[in-house]
TIBADO-420410 format. One record per residue (C-alpha): x, y, z; residue in three letters. Coordinates in Angstrom, 1 decimal, padded with zeros to 4 digits, always signed. Layout:
REM residues N
REC      xx      yy      zz  residu
REC       X       Y       Z     ALA
...
***
This chain:
REM residues 324
REC      xx      yy      zz  residu
REC  +030.2  +006.1  +026.5     MET
REC  +032.7  +003.3  +026.9     LYS
REC  +035.6  +005.7  +026.5     MET
REC  +034.2  +008.1  +029.1     ARG
REC  +033.7  +005.3  +031.6     LEU
REC  +037.3  +004.1  +031.1     LEU
REC  +038.6  +007.6  +031.6     ALA
REC  +036.5  +007.8  +034.8     LEU
REC  +037.8  +004.4  +036.0     ALA
REC  +041.5  +005.5  +035.5     HIS
REC  +040.7  +008.8  +037.3     PHE
REC  +039.4  +006.9  +040.3     HIS
REC  +042.6  +004.8  +040.3     ASP
REC  +044.6  +008.0  +040.8     GLY
REC  +045.9  +008.6  +037.3     GLN
REC  +046.5  +012.1  +036.1     SER
REC  +044.3  +013.5  +033.4     ARG
REC  +047.4  +013.8  +031.1     THR
REC  +048.2  +010.1  +031.7     THR
REC  +044.6  +009.1  +031.0     ILE
REC  +044.5  +011.1  +027.7     ALA
REC  +047.8  +009.4  +026.5     LYS
REC  +046.6  +005.9  +027.5     PHE
REC  +043.2  +006.3  +025.8     LEU
REC  +044.6  +008.2  +022.9     LYS
REC  +042.2  +011.1  +023.3     VAL
REC  +042.8  +014.8  +023.9     SER
REC  +043.3  +016.1  +027.4     ARG
REC  +040.5  +018.6  +026.7     THR
REC  +038.0  +015.7  +026.3     SER
REC  +039.3  +014.0  +029.5     VAL
REC  +038.9  +017.3  +031.4     ASN
REC  +035.3  +017.8  +030.1     LYS
REC  +034.3  +014.2  +031.0     TRP
REC  +035.7  +014.4  +034.5     ILE
REC  +034.3  +017.9  +035.2     SER
REC  +030.9  +016.8  +034.0     ALA
REC  +031.0  +013.8  +036.3     TYR
REC  +032.2  +015.8  +039.3     LEU
REC  +029.5  +018.4  +038.8     ASN
REC  +026.4  +016.2  +037.9     ALA
REC  +027.3  +012.6  +038.5     GLY
REC  +027.6  +009.7  +036.1     ILE
REC  +024.4  +010.6  +034.2     GLU
REC  +026.3  +013.6  +032.8     ALA
REC  +028.4  +011.2  +030.8     LEU
REC  +025.5  +010.0  +028.7     ASN
REC  +025.3  +011.0  +025.0     GLU
REC  +023.4  +014.1  +024.4     LYS
REC  +020.7  +014.1  +021.7     PRO
REC  +021.9  +015.3  +018.4     ARG
REC  +019.0  +017.2  +016.8     PRO
REC  +020.7  +017.6  +013.5     GLY
REC  +019.7  +020.0  +010.8     ARG
REC  +016.1  +021.3  +011.3     PRO
REC  +013.5  +020.4  +008.7     HIS
REC  +012.7  +023.0  +006.0     PHE
REC  +009.1  +022.2  +006.6     LEU
REC  +007.3  +023.4  +009.7     THR
REC  +005.4  +020.9  +011.9     ASP
REC  +002.1  +022.1  +010.3     THR
REC  +003.5  +021.6  +006.8     GLN
REC  +004.7  +018.1  +007.7     GLN
REC  +001.3  +017.2  +009.0     THR
REC  -000.3  +018.5  +005.8     GLU
REC  +002.1  +016.5  +003.7     LEU
REC  +001.5  +013.3  +005.6     CYS
REC  -002.3  +013.8  +005.2     GLN
REC  -001.8  +014.3  +001.4     PHE
REC  +000.3  +011.1  +001.1     ILE
REC  -002.2  +009.1  +003.2     GLU
REC  -005.2  +010.3  +001.2     GLU
REC  -003.6  +009.5  -002.1     ARG
REC  -002.4  +006.1  -000.9     SER
REC  -005.9  +005.1  +000.1     HIS
REC  -007.6  +006.6  -003.0     SER
REC  -009.4  +004.3  -005.4     THR
REC  -008.8  +006.7  -008.3     ALA
REC  -005.8  +004.7  -009.5     GLY
REC  -002.1  +005.4  -010.0     GLY
REC  +000.5  +006.0  -007.3     ARG
REC  +002.6  +008.8  -005.9     LEU
REC  +006.2  +009.0  -007.0     THR
REC  +009.0  +011.0  -005.5     GLY
REC  +008.6  +013.6  -008.2     TYR
REC  +004.9  +014.0  -007.3     ASP
REC  +005.7  +014.6  -003.7     ILE
REC  +008.6  +017.0  -004.7     GLN
REC  +006.1  +018.9  -006.8     SER
REC  +003.5  +019.0  -004.1     TYR
REC  +006.0  +020.5  -001.6     ILE
REC  +007.1  +023.1  -004.2     SER
REC  +003.6  +024.1  -005.3     ASP
REC  +002.1  +024.3  -001.8     ASN
REC  +004.9  +025.4  +000.4     PHE
REC  +007.3  +027.2  -002.0     ALA
REC  +010.1  +025.0  -000.8     ILE
REC  +012.5  +023.2  -003.2     GLU
REC  +013.7  +019.8  -002.3     TYR
REC  +016.3  +017.8  -004.2     HIS
REC  +014.7  +014.5  -005.5     SER
REC  +017.1  +012.4  -003.4     ASP
REC  +016.2  +014.2  -000.2     TYR
REC  +012.5  +013.7  -000.8     VAL
REC  +013.0  +010.0  +000.0     TYR
REC  +015.0  +010.8  +003.1     ILE
REC  +012.2  +013.1  +004.2     LEU
REC  +009.6  +010.3  +003.7     LEU
REC  +011.6  +008.0  +005.9     ARG
REC  +011.9  +010.6  +008.6     LYS
REC  +008.1  +011.1  +008.5     LEU
REC  +007.6  +007.4  +009.0     GLY
REC  +006.8  +006.3  +005.4     PHE
REC  +008.2  +003.3  +003.6     SER
REC  +007.7  +001.9  +000.1     TRP
REC  +005.6  -001.3  +000.4     LYS
REC  +003.7  -003.6  -001.8     THR
REC  +000.0  -003.0  -001.4     SER
REC  -002.5  -005.6  -000.3     ARG
REC  -005.5  -006.1  -002.5     SER
REC  -009.0  -005.1  -001.3     ARG
REC  -012.3  -005.8  -003.0     HIS
REC  -014.3  -002.6  -003.8     PRO
REC  -017.4  -004.1  -002.1     LYS
REC  -015.5  -005.0  +001.1     GLN
REC  -017.2  -003.6  +004.2     SER
REC  -014.8  -002.7  +007.1     LEU
REC  -017.9  -002.3  +009.4     ASP
REC  -019.0  -005.8  +008.6     ALA
REC  -015.5  -007.1  +009.4     GLN
REC  -015.4  -005.3  +012.8     GLU
REC  -018.9  -006.7  +013.6     ASP
REC  -017.7  -010.2  +012.7     PHE
REC  -014.8  -009.9  +015.2     LYS
REC  -017.5  -009.8  +017.9     LYS
REC  -018.5  -013.3  +016.9     PHE
REC  -018.4  -014.4  +020.5     TYR
REC  -022.2  -013.9  +020.7     PHE
REC  -022.8  -015.8  +017.5     GLU
REC  -020.7  -018.6  +018.8     THR
REC  -022.9  -018.9  +021.9     ILE
REC  -025.9  -019.4  +019.7     THR
REC  -024.2  -022.2  +017.7     ARG
REC  -022.8  -024.4  +020.5     ILE
REC  -024.9  -026.7  +022.7     PRO
REC  -026.5  -024.9  +025.6     GLY
REC  -024.5  -026.9  +028.2     HIS
REC  -021.2  -026.1  +026.6     MET
REC  -019.1  -023.2  +028.1     SER
REC  -017.1  -021.0  +025.8     THR
REC  -013.8  -022.1  +027.3     ASP
REC  -014.4  -025.5  +025.7     LYS
REC  -014.6  -024.1  +022.2     VAL
REC  -011.8  -024.7  +019.7     ASP
REC  -011.8  -022.1  +016.9     VAL
REC  -010.6  -023.4  +013.5     TRP
REC  -009.9  -021.5  +010.3     PHE
REC  -010.6  -023.2  +007.0     GLN
REC  -009.9  -022.5  +003.3     ASP
REC  -008.8  -024.0  +000.0     GLU
REC  -005.9  -023.1  -002.3     ALA
REC  -004.8  -024.3  -005.7     ARG
REC  -001.3  -025.4  -006.4     PHE
REC  +000.1  -026.6  -009.6     GLY
REC  +002.3  -026.1  -012.7     GLN
REC  +001.2  -022.5  -013.2     GLN
REC  +003.5  -021.7  -010.2     ASN
REC  +004.6  -018.6  -008.5     THR
REC  +008.1  -017.0  -008.5     THR
REC  +009.5  -015.1  -005.5     THR
REC  +012.3  -012.8  -004.6     HIS
REC  +015.8  -014.4  -004.6     LEU
REC  +019.2  -013.3  -003.3     TRP
REC  +021.4  -012.3  -006.2     SER
REC  +024.6  -010.5  -006.8     LEU
REC  +024.2  -006.7  -007.3     ILE
REC  +023.9  -006.0  -011.0     GLY
REC  +022.4  -009.4  -011.9     GLU
REC  +018.8  -010.4  -012.2     ARG
REC  +018.0  -013.9  -011.0     PRO
REC  +015.9  -016.2  -013.2     ARG
REC  +013.4  -018.7  -011.7     ALA
REC  +011.7  -021.5  -013.7     VAL
REC  +008.0  -021.1  -014.5     LYS
REC  +006.1  -023.9  -016.2     GLN
REC  +003.4  -023.4  -018.8     GLN
REC  +001.4  -026.6  -018.2     GLN
REC  -001.9  -026.7  -016.4     PHE
REC  -001.9  -029.7  -014.0     GLU
REC  -003.0  -028.6  -010.5     TYR
REC  -004.5  -029.9  -007.2     ALA
REC  -006.5  -028.3  -004.5     TYR
REC  -005.6  -028.3  -000.8     LEU
REC  -008.5  -028.1  +001.6     PHE
REC  -006.8  -027.0  +004.9     GLY
REC  -007.9  -026.1  +008.4     ALA
REC  -005.9  -025.0  +011.4     VAL
REC  -006.7  -024.7  +015.1     CYS
REC  -004.3  -022.0  +016.5     PRO
REC  -005.0  -022.8  +020.2     ALA
REC  -004.0  -026.4  +019.7     ARG
REC  -001.3  -025.8  +017.1     GLY
REC  -002.7  -028.5  +014.8     ILE
REC  -004.3  -028.8  +011.3     GLY
REC  -006.2  -031.1  +009.1     GLU
REC  -006.1  -031.2  +005.3     ALA
REC  -007.1  -033.0  +002.1     LEU
REC  -005.4  -032.8  -001.3     VAL
REC  -007.9  -033.4  -004.1     VAL
REC  -008.3  -032.8  -007.9     PRO
REC  -011.5  -030.7  -007.6     TRP
REC  -013.6  -028.7  -005.2     VAL
REC  -017.2  -029.7  -004.2     ASN
REC  -019.5  -030.1  -001.2     LYS
REC  -018.5  -033.8  -000.7     ASP
REC  -014.8  -032.9  -000.2     VAL
REC  -015.8  -030.1  +002.2     MET
REC  -017.9  -032.6  +004.2     ARG
REC  -014.8  -034.8  +004.5     GLN
REC  -012.9  -031.8  +005.8     GLN
REC  -015.5  -031.2  +008.5     VAL
REC  -015.4  -034.9  +009.4     GLU
REC  -011.6  -034.7  +009.9     LEU
REC  -012.1  -031.7  +012.3     ILE
REC  -014.9  -033.6  +014.1     SER
REC  -012.7  -036.6  +014.6     ASN
REC  -009.8  -034.7  +016.2     VAL
REC  -012.0  -032.6  +018.4     THR
REC  -011.6  -033.8  +022.0     GLU
REC  -014.6  -035.2  +023.9     PRO
REC  -016.6  -032.5  +025.7     ASP
REC  -015.3  -029.8  +023.4     ARG
REC  -016.9  -028.1  +020.4     HIS
REC  -015.2  -026.9  +017.2     ALA
REC  -016.2  -023.6  +015.5     ILE
REC  -015.0  -023.6  +011.9     VAL
REC  -014.6  -020.1  +010.3     ILE
REC  -014.7  -020.2  +006.5     MET
REC  -015.5  -018.0  +003.5     ASP
REC  -018.8  -017.9  +001.6     GLY
REC  -017.8  -020.3  -001.3     ALA
REC  -020.7  -022.2  -002.8     SER
REC  -019.5  -025.5  -001.4     TRP
REC  -019.3  -024.1  +002.1     HIS
REC  -022.9  -024.8  +003.1     ASN
REC  -023.6  -024.5  +006.8     GLU
REC  -025.6  -027.7  +006.7     ASP
REC  -022.3  -029.6  +006.3     LEU
REC  -022.1  -029.8  +010.0     SER
REC  -025.6  -031.3  +010.5     ALA
REC  -024.2  -034.8  +010.9     ASP
REC  -021.6  -033.8  +013.5     PHE
REC  -022.7  -032.8  +017.0     ASP
REC  -019.3  -031.3  +017.9     ASN
REC  -018.8  -029.0  +014.9     VAL
REC  -020.5  -025.7  +013.9     SER
REC  -019.7  -023.5  +010.9     LEU
REC  -019.5  -019.7  +010.8     ILE
REC  -019.0  -017.8  +007.5     LYS
REC  -016.8  -014.7  +007.1     LEU
REC  -018.2  -011.4  +005.8     PRO
REC  -018.1  -011.2  +002.0     PRO
REC  -014.8  -010.1  +000.4     TYR
REC  -012.8  -010.4  +003.6     SER
REC  -010.0  -012.9  +003.1     PRO
REC  -007.7  -011.0  +005.4     GLU
REC  -009.8  -012.1  +008.4     LEU
REC  -008.7  -015.7  +007.6     ASN
REC  -005.1  -016.3  +008.7     PRO
REC  -004.8  -019.5  +006.8     ILE
REC  -004.2  -017.3  +003.8     GLU
REC  -000.8  -016.7  +005.3     GLN
REC  -000.3  -020.5  +005.5     VAL
REC  -000.6  -020.7  +001.7     TRP
REC  +002.0  -018.0  +001.4     SER
REC  +004.3  -019.7  +003.8     TRP
REC  +004.0  -023.0  +001.8     MET
REC  +004.8  -021.3  -001.5     ARG
REC  +007.7  -019.2  -000.1     GLN
REC  +009.3  -022.1  +001.7     HIS
REC  +008.6  -025.1  -000.5     HIS
REC  +006.5  -024.7  -003.7     LEU
REC  +007.6  -021.6  -005.5     ALA
REC  +010.4  -021.4  -008.1     ASN
REC  +010.1  -025.1  -009.1     ARG
REC  +008.6  -027.5  -011.6     THR
REC  +006.2  -030.4  -011.1     PHE
REC  +006.3  -033.6  -013.3     LYS
REC  +002.6  -034.1  -013.1     GLY
REC  -000.4  -034.4  -010.8     TYR
REC  +001.1  -037.0  -008.4     GLU
REC  +004.2  -034.9  -008.0     ASP
REC  +002.1  -031.9  -007.2     ILE
REC  +000.1  -033.9  -004.6     VAL
REC  +003.3  -035.2  -002.9     ASN
REC  +004.9  -031.8  -002.9     SER
REC  +001.9  -030.1  -001.4     VAL
REC  +001.6  -032.8  +001.3     CYS
REC  +005.2  -032.3  +002.2     ASP
REC  +004.8  -028.6  +002.4     ALA
REC  +001.7  -028.8  +004.6     TRP
REC  +003.3  -031.4  +006.9     ASN
REC  +006.4  -029.2  +007.1     SER
REC  +004.2  -026.3  +008.2     PHE
REC  +002.4  -028.4  +010.9     LEU
REC  +005.8  -029.8  +012.2     SER
REC  +006.0  -026.9  +014.5     SER
REC  +002.9  -026.3  +016.8     GLU
REC  +004.3  -023.0  +017.8     GLN
REC  +004.5  -021.8  +014.2     ARG
REC  +000.8  -022.7  +013.7     VAL
REC  -000.1  -020.9  +016.8     THR
REC  +002.0  -017.8  +016.2     ASP
REC  +000.9  -017.4  +012.5     MET
REC  -002.8  -018.1  +012.9     CYS
REC  -003.8  -016.7  +016.3     THR
REC  -006.0  -013.6  +016.3     ARG
REC  -007.0  -011.7  +019.4     ASP
REC  -010.6  -011.6  +018.5     TRP
REC  -011.0  -015.4  +018.6     ILE
REC  -010.3  -015.5  +022.3     ASN
REC  -013.3  -017.2  +023.8     MET
REC  -012.3  -017.1  +027.5     THR
REC  -012.0  -013.3  +028.1     SER
***
């Protein structure tokens, strides 16, 4: 497009088509075509035309059927996974069309598929229960004091994670042909991080402890209560762990607890916080002992909280909006 506009500019300056072709180092035929298109249909005629390329061997109906087959197999609980050879065989058996194995992957990309790591899902998980939970606006109304309006509610997400010497390793940049090595300890020292975030305020509260129990959870609720502003109410969303008793908030007038549906960790965005901490600070390293673990986890948590915008962007969910 740039070359065509340059040719047009020289044409308007009074240059001959031969001169323009020599100056731009293109053929005179191309210059003639561009200028004729402009004179006949305006500057829009100089835009690049779509290049359809070689048509698919599969018809639209066959492509739809193939997509359905891949989707069904990807969501099946029967086990295993589809390979390029499986898809190549399916096309051959059902459509009598032979694809080279390399082109199968090109076809998959054109159909909108990509090779991804799957996210685990508990077999007892209920998607209906998750959708119902996202309508928790009404349950919130029953939990907060009667005089409190929903625009004065702060939603918090809470969870625990274990960090320690049985650490994780991650992907690393490495030269092609080499496989990077990351250290992984075999000892068993660890600590638990009780963490909670409020996406709307971009803040968080946490405790690092050697064990999990109801007393520690109560301290977590107390921290949230202490940072909740006057005339506001905190709703804390958490999973159904045995130490997550709803009576933990009985001593705090400004905090209420709501439990997630069973087997639904993906509804809790703080799971992504644990991943961020591991990816950016805690993976691919060793710890001398418990104190080193505690200090490192504290540093990672504080690093995450150092950006309010990061807390908000990572942990906000549309369904926690209490004002719409």
